[in-house]
N, C-alpha and C positions, 0 to 999 in steps of 0.2 A: 721702642724702651723708654723710661724717662729717668736718669738717671738724678741723684736728691743730691744737698748739699748743695754746694758754694760753688764756684766756677773751676767746673774741671771736676765736676764731679765727688766735689775734700766729702765731709764724712758730716752727714744732716747733725753735729750735735754745734758745728760750726756754727748752724744757721741763726743760733739764741746768743741773748748773753750771755758769759757766765754769771751763773747763781752765787747769792752765798750760801757756802758753805759750816762755816761759822756754828757752829750748838751755841742755845744759849740758854741761858738760866732757867728763861722759863721748859725749855724742853729738857734738863738736867734736873728738878723737879715734877716731871709729867713722868719721862724714867723710872724713876727713884722711890715715884708714889705706884705706879705701875706696875714695879716687882716686885716694893713687898705684900699689893693686894690679892686675895681669895684668890683665887682660877675654882672655878664652878661649872658645869656642864651646859651645854641649850639645855639636853632636853638630855631624863632618867631615860635606858637602853629599853627598849621596845622586848615582852615580851621574849618571841621570838629569837633578835642577839642574846637575853640575858639568860635565852635556855643553848644556844649555844655557848655563847661562853663556858657555860658551869660543866659540860659533856666535855670541856676538850683537855685535854695532857698534854704541859708542855713535853718537845724530846727533851732530856736533860746530855744526849748529844748536841743539840743544838746549847744549848744553856756553855759548857763546857766552850763550844768553839766559837763563843762569840766572845766568851773572856779569852780563851785564845788569841783572837784576834782586836782585843780594846792591847791585848798586854804587847804584844808587837807592832803596835799602832803606839801607847804611852815609848812605846821603845826605838822609836826607829828614828833614825838623823837625817835631814836633809830634807828636800824639798826635792817630792817621786821619787823619792827609797824604794825601791822595792823588795821585800824580804828574798 
């Protein structure tokens, strides 16, 4: 088995010099433009997909559970807290 990395099998990320991770003004402009761009689906649903969606009824119990879990998550304090 060949170990990757530096001498002694160090981290593979150390094989490459550090890259500049500073956010540039060009990046900020591109992100702002993307955030305000309209988003469209890449295609319309097939007739079978549309029929399936139209026939499906959302379960009110699932919606209630999702609301409860969002509330629990919003009120959680500290990392890794389990209610």
